[in-house]
C-alpha positions as CSV (number, residue, x, y, z in Angstrom):
1,X,0.7,-14.0,13.6
2,X,-0.8,-16.1,11.0
3,X,1.0,-18.8,9.5
4,X,0.9,-17.4,5.9
5,X,2.8,-14.1,7.2
6,X,4.9,-16.1,9.4
7,X,6.2,-17.6,6.3
8,X,7.0,-14.7,4.4
9,X,9.0,-13.1,7.2
10,X,11.2,-16.4,7.6
11,X,12.3,-16.5,4.0
12,X,9.9,-18.6,2.8
13,X,8.7,-17.6,-0.7
14,X,5.3,-16.8,-1.3
15,X,4.3,-16.4,-4.8
16,X,0.7,-14.5,-5.7
17,X,-0.7,-17.6,-6.8
18,X,-0.3,-19.4,-3.3
19,X,-1.5,-16.1,-1.4
20,X,-4.7,-15.4,-3.2
21,X,-5.3,-19.3,-2.6
22,X,-5.5,-18.2,1.0
23,X,-7.8,-15.2,0.7
24,X,-11.7,-15.6,0.1
25,X,-13.4,-13.7,-2.3
26,X,-16.1,-11.4,-1.2
27,X,-19.0,-10.2,-3.5
28,X,-19.0,-6.8,-4.6
29,X,-21.3,-4.2,-5.9
30,X,-21.3,-3.4,-9.7
31,X,-18.6,-0.6,-11.1
32,X,-19.9,3.1,-10.3
33,X,-17.1,4.6,-12.5
34,X,-16.1,4.3,-16.5
35,X,-12.5,3.5,-14.8
36,X,-11.0,0.4,-15.2
37,X,-11.6,-1.8,-11.7
38,X,-13.4,0.6,-9.9
39,X,-16.2,-0.6,-7.7
40,X,-17.9,0.6,-4.1
41,X,-15.3,-0.1,-1.1
42,X,-17.9,-1.0,1.1
43,X,-19.0,-4.2,2.2
44,X,-20.2,-6.0,5.2
45,X,-18.2,-6.9,7.9
46,X,-15.4,-4.4,7.2
47,X,-13.8,-2.1,9.8
48,X,-13.6,1.2,7.8
49,X,-12.1,3.2,10.3
50,X,-9.4,0.6,11.0
51,X,-8.5,1.0,7.5
52,X,-8.5,4.7,7.4
53,X,-6.9,5.4,10.7
54,X,-4.6,2.6,11.6
55,X,-2.2,4.7,13.8
56,X,0.7,2.7,12.6
57,X,0.0,3.0,8.8
58,X,2.3,5.9,7.2
59,X,0.3,8.9,5.9
60,X,1.3,11.6,3.5
61,X,-0.3,14.3,1.7
62,X,-2.4,16.3,3.7
63,X,-3.3,15.0,7.1
64,X,-6.4,17.0,7.7
65,X,-7.6,16.5,4.4
66,X,-11.3,16.2,3.0
67,X,-10.8,13.0,0.9
68,X,-8.8,9.8,1.9
69,X,-7.0,7.4,-0.8
70,X,-5.6,4.3,0.6
71,X,-3.0,2.7,-1.2
72,X,-2.4,-0.9,-1.2
73,X,0.8,-1.4,-2.9
74,X,3.7,-4.1,-3.0
75,X,7.4,-2.7,-3.9
76,X,8.1,-5.4,-6.8
77,X,4.5,-4.6,-8.6
78,X,5.4,-2.7,-11.7
79,X,2.0,-1.4,-11.8
80,X,1.9,0.1,-8.5
81,X,5.3,1.8,-9.8
82,X,3.3,2.8,-12.9
83,X,0.8,4.6,-11.1
84,X,3.0,6.0,-8.4
85,X,4.2,9.5,-10.0
86,X,1.0,10.3,-11.3
87,X,-0.7,9.5,-7.8
88,X,1.9,11.7,-6.0
89,X,1.4,14.3,-8.7
90,X,-2.5,14.7,-7.9
91,X,-1.9,14.5,-4.4
92,X,0.5,17.5,-4.4
93,X,-1.6,19.2,-6.8
94,X,-4.8,18.7,-5.2
95,X,-3.5,19.8,-1.3
96,X,-6.8,18.4,0.1
97,X,-5.8,14.6,-0.1
98,X,-4.9,12.4,2.7
99,X,-2.9,9.4,1.5
100,X,-2.7,6.3,3.8
101,X,-0.1,3.8,2.4
102,X,-0.7,0.2,2.9
103,X,2.2,-1.6,2.4
104,X,0.8,-5.4,1.4
105,X,3.9,-7.4,0.3
106,X,2.4,-10.4,-1.7
107,X,5.0,-11.1,-4.4
108,X,7.5,-13.1,-2.2
109,X,9.9,-12.5,0.7
110,X,11.7,-9.6,-1.3
111,X,8.6,-7.7,-1.0
112,X,8.2,-8.3,2.8
113,X,11.9,-6.8,3.0
114,X,11.0,-3.8,1.3
115,X,7.9,-3.3,3.2
116,X,10.1,-4.0,6.3
117,X,12.9,-1.2,5.3
118,X,10.1,1.4,4.3
119,X,8.1,0.8,7.9
120,X,11.4,0.9,9.8
121,X,12.3,4.3,8.1
122,X,9.1,5.9,9.4
123,X,10.6,5.4,13.0
124,X,13.0,8.1,11.9
125,X,10.7,10.1,10.0
126,X,11.9,8.9,6.5
127,X,9.1,6.4,5.1
128,X,8.5,8.9,1.9
129,X,12.0,8.7,1.0
130,X,12.5,5.2,1.5
131,X,9.0,4.7,-0.1
132,X,9.7,6.6,-3.2
133,X,13.5,5.3,-3.4
134,X,11.7,1.4,-3.6
135,X,9.2,2.5,-6.0
136,X,11.8,4.1,-8.3
137,X,13.4,0.6,-8.9
138,X,12.4,-0.4,-12.3
139,X,11.2,-3.7,-13.3
140,X,9.9,-6.8,-11.0
141,X,11.4,-9.7,-9.0
142,X,13.8,-7.0,-7.3
143,X,16.4,-8.8,-4.9
144,X,16.8,-7.9,-1.7
145,X,20.4,-6.7,-2.1
146,X,18.7,-3.8,-5.0
147,X,16.3,-2.9,-2.6
148,X,19.0,-2.1,0.0
149,X,21.3,-0.5,-2.2
150,X,18.2,2.1,-3.1
151,X,17.4,2.4,-0.1
152,X,21.2,3.5,0.9
153,X,21.2,6.0,-1.5
154,X,18.1,7.8,-0.3
155,X,20.0,9.6,2.3
156,X,18.2,7.7,5.3
157,X,20.4,6.9,8.4
158,X,21.3,3.2,7.6
159,X,22.5,2.4,11.0
160,X,19.2,3.5,12.9
161,X,17.2,1.9,10.1
162,X,18.4,-2.0,10.8
163,X,18.2,-1.0,14.6
164,X,14.8,0.0,14.1
165,X,13.8,-2.8,11.9
166,X,15.0,-5.0,14.6
167,X,13.5,-3.4,17.6
168,X,10.2,-2.8,16.1
169,X,10.0,-6.3,14.5
170,X,7.0,-7.2,16.1
171,X,5.2,-3.9,15.5
172,X,6.0,-3.8,11.7
173,X,5.1,-7.3,11.5
174,X,1.6,-6.9,13.6
175,X,0.9,-3.9,11.0
176,X,1.7,-5.8,7.7
177,X,-0.7,-8.5,9.2
178,X,-3.5,-6.1,9.7
179,X,-3.1,-4.5,6.0
180,X,-3.4,-8.4,5.0
181,X,-6.5,-9.0,6.9
182,X,-7.6,-6.1,5.8
183,X,-6.9,-6.5,2.1
184,X,-8.7,-10.3,3.0
185,X,-11.8,-8.6,4.0
186,X,-12.2,-6.0,1.1
187,X,-11.4,-9.3,-1.4
188,X,-8.5,-7.7,-3.0
189,X,-7.2,-10.1,-5.8
190,X,-3.7,-8.2,-6.5
191,X,-1.7,-4.9,-6.3
192,X,-2.4,-2.0,-7.2
193,X,-5.8,-1.1,-5.1
194,X,-6.8,2.1,-4.5
195,X,-9.5,3.2,-2.1
196,X,-10.7,6.7,-3.0
197,X,-13.6,7.8,-0.8
198,X,-16.1,4.9,-1.6
199,X,-14.6,3.6,-4.6
200,X,-12.2,0.7,-4.9
201,X,-10.3,1.0,-8.0
202,X,-8.2,-2.2,-8.7
203,X,-5.9,-0.9,-11.8
204,X,-2.7,1.3,-12.3
205,X,-4.6,4.5,-12.7
206,X,-3.0,7.7,-14.8
207,X,-3.1,11.3,-13.6
208,X,-6.6,11.8,-15.2
209,X,-8.3,8.5,-14.0
210,X,-7.0,9.5,-10.4
211,X,-8.2,13.1,-11.0
212,X,-11.7,11.6,-12.3
213,X,-12.3,8.9,-9.4
214,X,-11.2,12.1,-6.8
215,X,-13.7,14.2,-8.7
216,X,-16.5,11.6,-8.1
217,X,-15.9,10.6,-4.5
218,X,-16.0,14.1,-3.3
219,X,-19.2,14.2,-5.5
220,X,-20.6,11.8,-3.4
221,X,-19.7,13.7,0.0
222,X,-17.2,11.1,1.3
223,X,-14.1,11.5,3.1
């Protein structure tokens, strides 16, 4: 485990500026779309398969879909929360999108705690429920207590959730580290970021924005 993730997991607050100072910048080609923040997702040295098919990363939508969207999100990011309903609406309406969730907690230790709760819920098949509950909390700088309250109201088995959070601590930490390393390799500068086929969109899209990006990704023949 790297020092930067270890610090977050041991209650040291790491703000966005501190984290971003640790991440090298990756030069990317000009934008492909008339969408804010849209760029090619490919860059030299990136393991695309590891990003798209990490066996521990939660997947929703259609697992056998013809297009994958990878969402790098933080539960304290108001822009992530703004995009979430439109993203889920499109995934449901389209029916052919595989959605990969990349918990990327870069906004402090409460964000790390929220990611731990969501990923622990995966072991009882309730990641989606906890993810939606955390995303539905309005605002930013959400304290751990408020996150726990929202998760408790989601109907998840809280006793098992805590047991799994402790029992699977090393696996959860390893997944968060992989997500961080992948974000690092992609040169991501903040949340949200959506990899939509070959496109990297670093912006809070609305429904039409997601629909346009999906259409162009499919037109290019990328999964």
